N, C-alpha and C positions, 0 to 999 in steps of 0.2 A: 835621454836627458832626464834626470830625476825619475828613474825607473820607468820611463816611457819610450817607446819607439816612435820617433817623429817621422823618419823616412829611412829608406835603405839606399845607400850609394852603391851602384852596381858598375859604374863606368869610371875609367880614368879620365881626368879632366885637366888639361894643361900640364900633363906629366905627373900629376898627383894621383896616387892610387886611391881606390875607394876607402881603404882602411884609414889612410892619412886624412882624407877629406872628412871622414866621420869624426876622427879625433879633433880636428880643427873646428868642425861645426859644433861639437859639444862644448868646447871651451868658449867659443864666441857666443853661443846661445846662453850659456850660464852667465857670462859677463853682462850681456844685454838684459837678461832676466833680473839680475841683481840691481839694475838701475831703477830709478823711480819714475820711469816714463809712463805713458798711457797704456803701453802693452798692446799696441795694435799691430797685427801681422798682416802684411800685404804681399802680393805676388806681382813682380814687375816683369813683364814679358819683353825679352830681348831676342835678337836673332840667335837662334840655335840653343838658347838657354832660358830658364826662368829663374829670377832672383827672388829669394824670400827675404823680406825686410821686417825688422822689428822696430817700430817707431821711426821708420825711414832709414834705418841703418842696416847694412848688409849682415845677414845671418849665415846664409849659405846659398849655393847655386845648384840647381838641378838641370841635368841634361836629358836629352831624349834617351840616352843609354841607361839612365837611372829608372826609367819607367819599367814596370813589370811586364815584359813582353809575353810571358806565358799566360798571363791573365788578360792580355789585350789592352793593357793600361796605356793611356797616352801621357805625354809630358804634362798636359794641362790637368789631367786627372791626378797624376802623382803630385803635382804642385798644390792642387786644392786639398788633397788628403794631408799633405805635409803642413799646409797652412792651418788647417783645422786642429791637427795634433799639436802644433806649436802654440796655437792660441790656448789650448787646454793646459799645456805646460805652464804658460804664463799665468793663467787664472789660478792654477794649483799653487804656483810659487807665491803668489800674493796671499792666498788663503793660509799657507803655511806660516806666514809672518804675522798673521792677524790673531792676536791673543783672544779676542772675543770668539772668533771661529774655533779656535783650539778648545776653549772652555765649553762652548756649545757641543762640540764633538765628544768631549769627556763626559758631559752630562748625558748626552744621548746614549753613550756606552753604558753608563751607570744605570740608566733606566732600562735599557735592553737587558742588562745583566740581571736586574731585579725581576723583570718579566720572565726571562729564561729560567731563573731559579724557581719561580712560582710554578711555571709549567712543569719543570722536572719533579718538583715535590708532588704536584697533583698526579703526574703520570705514575710515580712510584706508589702513591697511596691507592690510586685506582687499580694498579697491578695487584697489590695485596688484596684489596676488596674483591676483585674479579676472581682471583685464585680461590679465595675462601668460599665465595658464592658458588662457583662452578664445582668445587670439590664437594660441597654440601649437596648440590643437585645430582651430581654423578653418583654419589653414595646412595641417595634415595632411589634413583632409577635403577642402579645396578642391583640393589637388593630386590627390586620388584621383578627383575628378570632372572629366573632360575629354572633349571631343568632337573626334575626329580629331586628337588630340595637342595641342589648344589648351585652356587652362584655361577653364572655364566661368565661374568667379567670380574677381573681382579681390580677392585676400586683403587688400591694403592698405586697401581701402575697407571691407571687412567688419570688420577690426580697428579702424578709426577709428570706425565706427558702434557697435561694442561698447564702445569706450572712452568715447564720448559718453554712451551709456546708463548705464554704470557711474558716470560722474561725476555725472550728473543724480540717480541714485539716492542716491549718497553725499551730495550737497548736500541732498536731501530729509531724509535721516536727520540731518544736521547741523542743519537748521532745526527739526526736531522736538525734538531734544535741547536746543537753545538755548531754545526756547519753554518746554519743561518746566522747565529750570533756572531761567529767569527767573520763571516762575509760583511755583515752590517758594521761591525767594529772597524774593519779595514777601510770601509768606504768613508768613514768619518774624517780621516786625515789624508791630506794630499799625497804624502810620501807612500802610503800603503794602498791608496785607492786602486792602482792597476791590479794588485793582487786580489782585492775584494771583488773586482769585476770578473776576474778570470775564474 
């Protein structure tokens, strides 16, 4: 529901396949999320099933067969996990309709973009400075090392290798900054938040 996995239906219930139960649950949860209720999710324990309710209205039913048996999950654990995930969906749905929250998220992204741009400019300037500085030192030291008047090291090759290393390191920093910026940006809005966490 809204890019989030709330629960996994694994068992047929009252002749309805897990796939059809999932489709119905998505429709019901979306309808209940669109209402202006308090958004309180509860679990009502019934014989053989647990009923998940949103503001006291039926969202969906979980059976013992829906629990993840491979992980040793019980119906109570599956219901608690579904309740928490469903509550997060309702909170995110409300946030997505709040203009102030959306503007705050856009401002956060703008500030993060500015910070990322400053970091990238500094990384690129530092890379240039470091290459020039190391090239100068390498040339001085390479000239000092000679055998029978012949230079032992070719300074142009050493400088090229240092330049390649500095470029690779700079690109690694750029990739890390870009990844962190993208993750932060996705966390700012409810619809993309699951991708930002992943």
